[in-house]
C-alpha positions, 0 to 999 in steps of 0.5 A, spaced: 500 500 500 502 506 497 504 511 502 499 517 502 502 524 503 500 527 509 497 534 509 500 539 514 493 540 518 495 545 522 498 550 516 491 548 512 487 550 518 491 556 519 490 558 512 483 556 510 479 558 516 478 566 516 475 568 522 468 570 521 469 577 524 474 579 519 469 578 514 463 581 517 468 587 518 470 588 511 463 588 509 461 593 514 466 598 512 464 597 505 457 599 507 459 605 511 464 607 505 458 607 500 454 610 505 459 616 506 460 616 498 452 617 497 452 622 503 457 626 500 454 626 493 447 628 496 451 634 500 454 636 493 448 636 489 444 640 495 450 645 495 450 646 487 442 647 487 443 651 493 448 656 490 444 656 484 438 658 487 441 663 491 444 666 485 438 666 481 434 669 488 440 675 488 439 676 480 431 677 481 432 681 487 437 686 484 434 693 485 435 698 479 436 705 482 434 710 477 438 717 477 436 722 472 441 727 469 439 733 466 444 737 462 449 736 457 451 728 456 458 727 455 460 734 459 464 734 465 458 733 470 456 727 466 463 724 466 464 725 473 457 722 474 458 716 470 465 715 474 460 715 481 455 710 478 461 705 476 464 706 483 457 706 487 455 699 483 462 696 485 459 697 492 451 696 491 452 689 488 453 687 495 446 690 497 443 688 491 443 695 488 444 697 481 445 704 480 443 707 473 444 714 470 438 716 465 438 722 461 432 727 462 430 733 458 425 737 462 421 736 469 416 732 465 421 727 463 424 727 470 418 725 473 416 720 468 423 716 470 421 716 477 428 717 479 431 717 486 434 723 485 436 728 479 443 730 477 443 737 474 448 741 470 444 747 468 443 754 469 441 757 476 434 759 473 433 752 470 436 749 476 431 753 481 425 751 476 427 744 476 427 743 483 420 746 484 417 742 479 419 735 481 419 736 488 420 732 493 425 729 488 432 731 491 436 735 485 443 736 486 446 742 483 453 741 479 454 747 475 450 753 478 454 757 483 449 763 484 448 765 491 441 767 490 440 759 489 442 758 496 438 764 499 432 761 496 433 755 501 428 750 497 427 744 501 429 739 495 435 743 492 442 741 494 448 744 491 454 740 491 458 745 487 461 751 491 458 758 491 461 764 489 460 767 496 464 761 498 470 762 493 470 769 495 471 768 502 476 763 501 480 768 497 479 773 503 482 769 508 488 767 504 489 775 502 489 776 510 495 771 510 498 772 504 497 779 501 501 778 495 498 772 493 494 771 486 490 765 487 484 761 485 479 758 490 477 751 487 473 745 489 478 740 486 484 740 482 487 734 478 494 734 482 490 734 489 493 728 492 491 728 499 486 723 502 486 718 497 485 724 492 490 722 487 487 715 487 480 718 485 484 723 480 487 716 477 481 712 476 477 718 473 483 720 468 484 712 466 476 712 465 475 718 461 482 720 458 480 727 462 483 731 468 478 731 474 475 739 475 470 742 479 464 740 475 466 733 474 468 732 481 461 735 483 458 730 478 462 724 481 460 727 488 453 728 487 452 720 485 456 718 491 452 722 496 445 719 493 448 712 493 451 713 500 444 716 503 440 710 500 445 705 502 445 708 509 438 710 509 435 703 507 431 706 501 431 709 495 424 713 496 426 720 493 423 723 500 427 719 504 433 720 500 433 727 501 431 727 508 438 723 509 442 728 505 439 734 509 440 731 516 444 725 516 450 726 511 457 725 513 460 725 506 468 725 505 469 726 498 476 725 498 477 732 502 479 729 508 473 731 512 466 730 513 461 734 509 454 735 510 449 740 507 447 746 510 440 749 511 441 753 504 442 746 501 450 748 500 455 742 501 460 744 506 467 743 504 474 745 504 476 749 498 483 748 494 487 755 493 491 754 487 497 759 484 498 757 477 498 750 477 500 749 484 496 748 490 499 753 495 493 752 501 486 750 503 480 754 506 478 755 511 485 758 512 489 756 518 491 761 522 486 766 520 480 762 522 479 755 525 480 750 519 475 746 521 469 751 521 467 750 514 461 755 515 466 760 514 466 759 507 459 762 504 452 763 507 452 759 513 444 759 513 437 761 510 436 769 511 430 769 516 
């Protein structure tokens, strides 16, 4: 009888018998892994859907804020206002606001646009009539320097451009300090650099190919004032915008101080004193009056 090979039973038993708990654990891990993958896929799908929904919601909730413009389209005030619109929209998108500048021809077309405010670049007479005809919509004057407009104290008329009296007071103060100085009093200058003015001048020149002057600064400032009032006041209703501008405004305007409107509707603001092409000083003139006293320039209040 032939000898049969003897199996190594101990080794066979070790290699052929896999513990049951090992098999069960592997199946369990595979099950958990599948469930985790499914949850991740579900979460990813949910996030994609939620983001799409949020984007769609934001788009549908974006509010157009109309600002009417009465004056020469393409002029300095218009170019400044367009710069203001671009900057206002860069911030407004986070609040769901989109500012739009719309050309108007007269009071009727202004009312037809239903704007939150009007930027005016026109004569003093037309400015006065416009403010009366479209009340209570606030009208921001960017060109007419006549003192009579300020003396009228119309509730919805706001004067961003400095008045003749403000310029005269600035020159008077400067001559008390420097009697031989032949200077001009300006709202703005393309070489003004302090208080981030250099950056504003650079942005404006890059966008328009022009240098910013008094009128283009006034157009820019007018839009920024309206946008700031809407953002802080939480509404674009004309009456509320005008009320905020008259009572709560604290506008920097890249001039280094908070500016607000007087009861005359004139924007309190420092002026630059320029000789030839050089900025030689600022008004209110330090050493002559308190440099923080912006009411030392122009008519401080309504004539009773």
